[in-house]
N, C-alpha and C positions, 0 to 999 in steps of 0.2 A: 504493501500500501503506498502511495506516497503522502509525503510530510511537507506541509506549506506553514509560511509565517509571515504573516501581514506587517511591515512598520506604516504608522501611521504620522508624518512628517508634519511639525508648525506647529510653534511656540503659541500660539492662540489653542493649541489644543491640550493646553499644562494650564490653561485656566477653568474658572468657572463657567463663562460665558458659552462658553463652545465643545461639542460632542461628538468623537470621532464614532460616523455613524456607516463612514466607506465598510471599515471590515466587517460590520455586522452583515451588510450584505456579502462580502467577497466569500466572508465564510459558508453563507448558503451556498450559494452556488459552486464551491468548489466540494463541498460536502456531497452536495448532489451527483458529484461525477467521483464518488467513493476517495476523496482526495481530505487526506484530514489536516485542517488544521490546529498544530501543536505552541503556540505562542503567538500573544500578538502584543508588540509594543509601540509607544507614543513617545516619541523625539522632536526636544523643539530645533532651531534653528542652530546646532550647535555642530560644525563641523568633524571634529575629534568624538565629538559621543556616538554621532550619527553613521560614521566609517564602522566604528569598532561594533555597532550593533549592527551592520551589514554585511561585514565580516564574519562575526559570530554566527549571524544566520543563517549562511551559504556552509558555513561546517557542519549547522544541523541539519538543515533541513532539503528537499527536496528541489521546491519552489518558493521563493522569495518574492513578495510584493513589498513594492512602496507609494503612496497616493502622498500627492501633495509634492511642495517647495521647486516645481518646475517655472514658476515666473518670473521674471525680466528683471525683479529689484535683487536689491542685494543679501536681501535676506531668502533670498530662493537658491539653498544648498545643494538640493536631491541632486544636478544632474554634473555636474564637479565633482563629490563626494561619492557618488555610486561610481562613477569612472576608479576612485583611485582605489577604492575600497574592491576592484576587482583587476586594478596592477592593469590598465589600460587605458587611453591618450584620448582625450575628445575632440572631438573632428569636425570642420567646419562644414556646411553641405550651403552651397550657393542658392540649390535650388529653393530651398524651406526659404530661407532669405526671400527669395523673391514671391515665392508663395505668402509669406507675411504683407509683404509690400502690397501686393494684389488686395487680397483681404480688407487690408485698412483702407485701401479705397473704395472699396469695394462698399465700406460701411462709411463714407465720405471724408475720412482725416486720413492723413500720412502716418506711417508707422516710425515712433519712435526707435531713437537709433539704440535708447538701450533694451529694444525687443531682439535688438539681434544676437544676442545671447540666448535665443529660443533655438538658432539656429544652429546649435552644438550636439552633436550627437557620441556617445560612445564609441571609439571604433569597433565595430564588427557586429555592433548591437544594430538589428531589423529596427526602421522606424514606422513608429504608427502613426496615421494621422490623427489626427482631431480635426475634424467640422463641427466641434462645438464650442470649439475655445481655439489661443493662440498658441498654444505648449505642445509639441507632440511627444509621444509616449518612446517608450525604447525596448525591445528585449533582448535578453544576454543570454545566448546560450554559453554556458560553460560543461560543459563535457554531458554529463549526465542531468544538470541541474542547469533551475534558470531562473534569470534576475528579469521582472516585469520593473520597470520605472514610469507610473501613472500620476498624471494630474491629479488634483484634490478636489476640487467640483463635479461633487455625484452626478451632473448632468452631462459631464466630458467623459469620468471616468468609466461609469457606465456601459455607454456603448462601446469605446473603446477595448475596453475589458471582454463583451462581450463578440466582440466583431473578429478580432485580433490575438487576443491570449488564449479565451479558454479554447481554440480549435487545438492549440498547440500540446496546451495542458493535459488535451483529451488522446491527445496523438499518443501521451507517456502513458497515460492513467489507465490505457486499454477500454474496455468494454462496461468497464465495472459500474454500477447506477446507484443509488437510493430513494429508496420512498420510502416519506415520513407520516408519521399520525401524532395527532397531539391528542389525550385523553384529558378531557378537564373532571374535575373532582369537585365536591360541593361539601362540606362538612363533617370528613374527616379530616384529622391529622394526617400532616407527610409520612409519619414513621408505621402509622396506622394501614395505610394507603399501603407502604411497601411492604407491612410484614401480610397483607392478602394479596398482592399483585404477583410478590416476587417469585413463590414455588412456580407459576405461572411462565414469565417471562424467563427465567433462568432456562427453561428446558429449548431454548432458540438460541440457538451458539451463532447464528447470520444475525439477528436482529439487538443491536445496541439499543440498551435501557436505561434512559435517567429521570428521576422522581426530583420533580421543584417545588417549593412550596413560592408564589409571588402574594401580596397584600389580599386575597382573598380568596383565593382554592388553588389547589394542589391540582400540580400539570404532569404527565408523566409520558414523558414526550419517547416515542419508538423511530428508529431508523434503521429500513434490514436495506441490506447490502447483496447485490446479484449481480449476475452477469447478463440475466432472463426478468422483463419486467415484469413479467403473469409472473412468475413465481416471487417476486418480491412484496407485491403487492396485495398476492393469496398471502404469502405466510404474515405482512404485518394487518391485515382483515382479519386474519384468525387470533393472532392476538389480544387484540383490541377488544373483537368478538370475544372474545375468555373472558378478559380483565371486567368488561362492562358486566358480562351475569354473574361473575366473583362480587362484583362491589354495589352492584342493584342499582336502586336508585339515585345514592352520590352520585354516580356517574350520568352528569349532565350533557356531555358532545362528546363523542370519538371523531370530530371532523377538525376539532379546536374552533369551533364556533363560542361566542362570549355569551353568558347567561343571558342578555338583555336580546340576542339572536335567535335564543331556541324559543325564549319565552315568546318570541314576535312570531317566529311560526308554527306556536300549537295554537295561540289564537288567531294566526291568518286560517290554517287548517281546522281551525273548529266555526270558522267565522263569526268571532264573539270580539266583545269590546273590553275594554280596561277603563280605569279611575285609579287616580292615584292622590293620596293626603301625608303630605310630610311635614314632619316637624325639625325632629334634630338632622335630618338628610340636606334641608333645604334645597327643594329640587331637584338632588344630584338624580333621584332615580329616574324624574320626567327627562332631565337631562339624557341619561342615558338610553332610556325609551326611545325618544327622537330621533340619538345617533344613528340608530339601524334604517335605510332607504324601505321606503313603503309603510312607516310605522303607523303613518295617517288612519289605514284601514280598519286599525285595531283601537288605538289610542285614542280615549276620548279627551278625556281631560285629565290636568291637576294641579293640586293644592298645595300650596307652605302654608301651612297654619298654624308657624310659628306660639305667639303667645294661644294664651288662655283663651283670651277673650275671645283671636280667630276659630280655635276652634268647635267653642260654644256659638258664634255668630255663623261661620261658615260652612260649617258640617250641622250644626246641631245638636252637638255632644253636651249632655244635663250638666246645668251649672252641677249640680249635687255627686255627680259621677266624680269628676275633679275633684269637688271640695273632699269627700271621704276616700278616693283611692288615688289621688295624685296625677297631674298630666301624665308622667310614665307609671303606665297601670295597664293590665293586660285589659280593663273595663273601659278604658280611654281609647285604650289603642282599636279594640271593638267598633266601640262609638265611632270613630273617625269612620272604620273601612263602610258602613252601616252606611252613615251620612254622608259620606264620598255617594257611592254607588247607587244610593237613593236622588240626590241630586245630580249626578251626572246622568245616566239612566242604562249603564252601564252591565254587562253580563257579570264583570267581575269589578272587585276594588282594594285596593291591600291598604296600608297606613303604617307608619314607622311614626313612634314617638321614643326620645329618649335621654341619657346624659351624653355626652358629647366630650365634657371636660374642656379646661383641665380642671373644672369647679365645679361646682352642684350635686357630687357625692355626697351619700349619707350610709352606715350603717347596713341600714337594708339595700338599698339602693347604690350601688358603688357608681363609678364613674365603668363605661361599658356597660352599663344596662339598658338594654331596649326590647324593649315590645313591637310586637310586628301584628298588628289586627288582619284579615283577611275575611271577604263579603262575598258571600255567592248565593244562586238560588236556593234561598230553604237554608243557610248555612252561614253563623256569624262565627266565628271564634279567632284565637290569635296566642302566642307561644313570647315567650320573654327567654332572653336569653342575654350572656353578659360577654362583654367582646374584649380583648386586649389590644394595646395601643393608644396611640396618642389621640388627638383631638383629628387632624386629617384621616388615620387609620381606621377611628371608628366609625368616622360618619360613611366610609368606601364602605366598608364591612359589612355595616346596616345595610347600603343600598342591597347587597350583595344577595344578602339573610333573605332581607323579603322577596328578592325578585325569585329566588329560590326555594321560600316556600308559596308564594304562590305557581312557580314551576310543579311542584308538588300535588298541590289540592287540585289541578288539573289534569297531573296521571292518576289521580283518585275516578277523576269522572270524567276519564276518556270516552270520545265518540266515534 
């Protein structure tokens, strides 16, 4: 199996304001053809450090790719440093200069002389055209190894890699391909998911499995490698189905769908509608629902009733319910859901009321206490949970828990 390293170049990538997204995209494309990315490095515009990183990467890996640092300014050092790292000279290409001048004239201006730096190419490298920018890329073959020097802007890097670099790597990686699945699980911890799923996935030596926990759910990532596309897809579908059967209703997607997409699909298939009443989530559930294209077919309306007065006035929650049980209670959550459903005239309604923190918690109702209500035909019910995390996480996890509670009610009344 071929191995690769990705080097993102630019001092701006070491600041909080900029994030390297190129390496994520490149990793996905390389993994799809069976190339394993072993290391990613971010290096500032420091020539000595960059040269060291490139040299070391070429000692370890079959394929090394750099992104960024090919501009015409003084701090764009990738071109000359890459040449030194492979012990080659930079050669000036008159045809590249001429092409640059013609492009600048087409843009209605003359090329600054500083851009002539972009006509230098590593000796013996393949020139990679860049129709979307001024910096050409370079592909250097070093025996059985490859160094690809690519521009940083994604709109330039992605088409250049896809058209000129990927085919060269495929020649060396052979017919190996990868098929992927993401199984998403709600309501179970990472350890519990692995304990249940591991006896299944260890039976498949050609399927790589990883279990990850994000802020709202557990994800099981499956990657099947094979020279046969049908075999890879068959294996990954089989293991996904077996894990789904083992984990039951906790699995809400075997194809990487979000919770809001799953709920939306279920409502669409049933030709039913939904309304939402939110307190501590402040409209987050409504936002997630409406991010799904076509959500207007099932999502009727939402209300953010943050204060007790709003719960009473907008949703018809009885004053004595809040007085006797509190705003964060099963009784209030149920009244919110029932009131929302009645006023919106929807088939289903969900509600959320809770204590997101950092203040407001008590011994009986600590920070993270959330009550979720559901109202449907002939039924109104609720669940109380305590969620860990800061204010941001409690709100996000509340929105996920509410959507999952709705999903489970829909499963109980499937048509």
